[in-house]
N, C-alpha and C positions, 0 to 999 in steps of 0.2 A: 533576407539574411536572418531576421529574427525568427521567422518560421523554421528555418533550418536549425537554428540554435535550439529552439523549443523542442523540435522532434528529437534532436540529439540528447537533450537534457532528459526528456521523458523516457527514452530508451535506456539511458544510463541509470536513471533512478530506479526503474523497474527491475533491471538486471541486478543491480546492487542489492535492492530490497529483497528480491526473490532468493538470491544466494544467501543472504543473511538469515532469512526465515527458514530456509531448508537446513542450514547449518544448526539452527536451534531446534530442529526436529519437526517442522511443519511439512506436510506433504505438499506436492507441487500444486495441486488444485487450490488448497487453502492459501498457500503462499501467493499464488496469482491473484486471487480475490482480494487478499489483504493489500497487496502492493498496488493494485488498480485503485482501491479505495484510498490508500495512503497518498498516492500522487495527487488525487483530486483534493483531498483535505489539506495537504501540504500547500498546494497552490492557494487555497482559501485562507489558511491561517498563518502561513509562513513559519510554522512551528512543527517540527517532526514529533515532538512529545504529544502535542494536541492531536495531530493526525493519527498517531499510533493509538492513543486512547480511544478516539472516536471510532476507528476502524475495528479495534478489538471488540468494542461494544456492539457495533453493527454485525460483525461475524457471529458473535455469541447469540444475538437475537435471531439471526438467520438460521443458525444451527439448532437453537432451542426456542422456537417461537412462543412456547407456553410460559417462559420465564420473563 
């Protein structure tokens, strides 16, 4: 039962995250990468703020590796 809940939570989290990112102007590919990262970081930190900050940093590094 917990596995079913976890799968449902993950799916809902990613959909909500993706929709929010796209509404803010992110393209689908960036939104998907951000949301995959955010889900992992959220599970680690239990904080959406910390997850968002970490994932924005990771995406920036991935996009601009020289910085």
